[in-house]
Each structure stands twice: as structure tokens, then as C-alpha cells.
C-alpha positions in Angstrom: 6.7 0.7 15.1 3.8 -1.3 13.5 4.6 -2.8 10.4 2.4 -4.6 7.9 3.0 -6.2 4.8 0.8 -8.1 2.1 1.9 -10.0 -0.9 -1.1 -11.5 -3.4 -1.6 -12.3 -6.8 -3.7 -9.6 -8.6 -5.7 -11.1 -11.4 -5.8 -9.5 -15.1 -7.5 -6.4 -15.3 -9.0 -6.5 -11.5 -8.6 -4.4 -8.3 -8.0 -5.1 -5.0 -10.1 -2.8 -3.0 -8.4 -2.9 0.2 -5.2 -5.0 1.1 -5.1 -4.0 4.6 -8.7 -5.0 5.3 -8.5 -6.7 8.7 -4.8 -6.1 9.5 -4.1 -5.1 13.0 -3.4 -1.5 12.4 -6.1 -0.6 9.4 -7.3 1.8 11.7 -4.7 4.5 13.7 -4.5 4.5 17.1 -3.1 7.5 18.0 -1.6 10.3 15.6 1.0 8.6 13.3 3.6 9.2 10.2 2.3 6.3 7.6 4.7 5.2 5.1 3.8 3.0 2.0 6.5 1.0 0.1 5.5 -1.3 -3.1 6.6 -3.2 -6.2 5.3 -5.5 -8.6 6.5 -8.8 -10.1 5.7 -6.9 -13.5 4.8 -3.7 -15.0 1.2 -2.7 -15.6 0.5 -3.1 -11.5 -0.9 0.5 -10.0 -1.4 1.6 -6.1 -3.7 3.8 -4.6 -3.6 4.7 -1.2 -6.3 6.7 1.1 -5.2 7.9 4.7 -8.4 8.9 6.6 -10.5 9.3 3.5 -7.8 11.5 1.9 -6.3 10.4 -1.3 -2.2 10.5 -1.0 -1.6 8.6 -4.2 -3.8 7.9 -6.8 -3.5 4.9 -9.5 0.5 5.0 -9.5 2.5 2.5 -11.3 5.1 0.9 -9.2 8.5 -0.9 -9.8 8.5 -4.3 -11.2 11.3 -5.2 -8.9 9.6 -8.5 -8.3 10.5 -9.1 -4.4 9.3 -7.6 -1.3 9.9 -3.9 -1.2 13.1 -2.9 0.2 13.2 0.4 2.7 14.0 3.2 1.8 14.3 2.6 -1.7 10.6 1.4 -2.9 8.9 4.2 -0.9 5.8 5.5 -2.9 4.3 7.8 -0.6 3.6 9.0 3.1 1.3 11.0 5.0 0.5 11.9 8.7 -2.7 10.6 9.9 -5.0 11.3 13.2 -6.1 8.6 15.6 -9.4 6.6 14.1 -7.9 7.0 10.3 -8.3 4.5 8.1 -5.5 3.1 5.9 -7.0 1.8 2.6 -4.2 0.5 0.0 -5.7 -0.6 -3.4 -3.7 -2.4 -6.6 -4.9 -2.2 -9.9 -3.6 -4.8 -12.5 -3.9 -3.0 -15.9 -2.4 -5.9 -18.1 -3.9 -9.1 -19.2 -2.2 -11.5 -16.8 -1.8 -12.1 -13.1 0.6 -9.9 -11.4 1.7 -10.2 -7.6 1.8 -6.9 -5.6 4.2 -6.7 -2.6 3.7 -4.0 -0.2 4.9 -2.7 3.4 3.2 0.0 5.1 5.1 1.6 8.1 3.2 3.3 11.1 5.0 5.4 13.3 3.5 7.0 16.0 4.5 10.4 16.6 2.5 11.1 20.0 
């Protein structure tokens, strides 16, 4: 099962458009269940997730655990995608200071 992780600082009042850009499994190679886990270093960090152009989560705040996500505790959404679908994970900082975003995306092929 492919796993993609990311940790990056999100500057005050900015958005990271796609944290998965350039990662090996940004595009699904076969039908898969996709699970997204996420946390932030402080309150005020929101995640959005698109799977093949479909919004599974839009601008939802994540917990401020200040650590990499723990499976299954920090799951924030999941869905099923088809071969060729693009995964887009965005972060938005709603505060006046930088926040670190922590994410993990699991891709589990079903066929």
C-alpha cells in the first residue's frame, strides 16, 4: 500500500495549493481506497481534499496535535478513486502566524 507523508510550514494567511504535487502516487494507477490523515501544530489550520476532481473535504479544521498523524486516530476523510484520478491536498492557514501542517495519505488498491 503506497503511503505519502508531508510536513511543511504554512505561512500566515496563505494556502498550499497541493501538498502532493510531484509525489509518486499523486495520480492513481488503479482503482483505490484513499485515506487522508492530518494534524497541525496549532489551531487555525484547514485542509481540503479533491479526489479525481470531486471534493471529499472542503476547508475543514484539523486537530492541533503538533505531530505526524497517527493511524487510525487522525483520519479526516476517505474515498474511492479510479485509475488516472488526481489527488489534491490543500492546506490553509487562517491565523496571523506560521503553522506546520502534517499529513499522511494512504492509497490502497482494490483491484
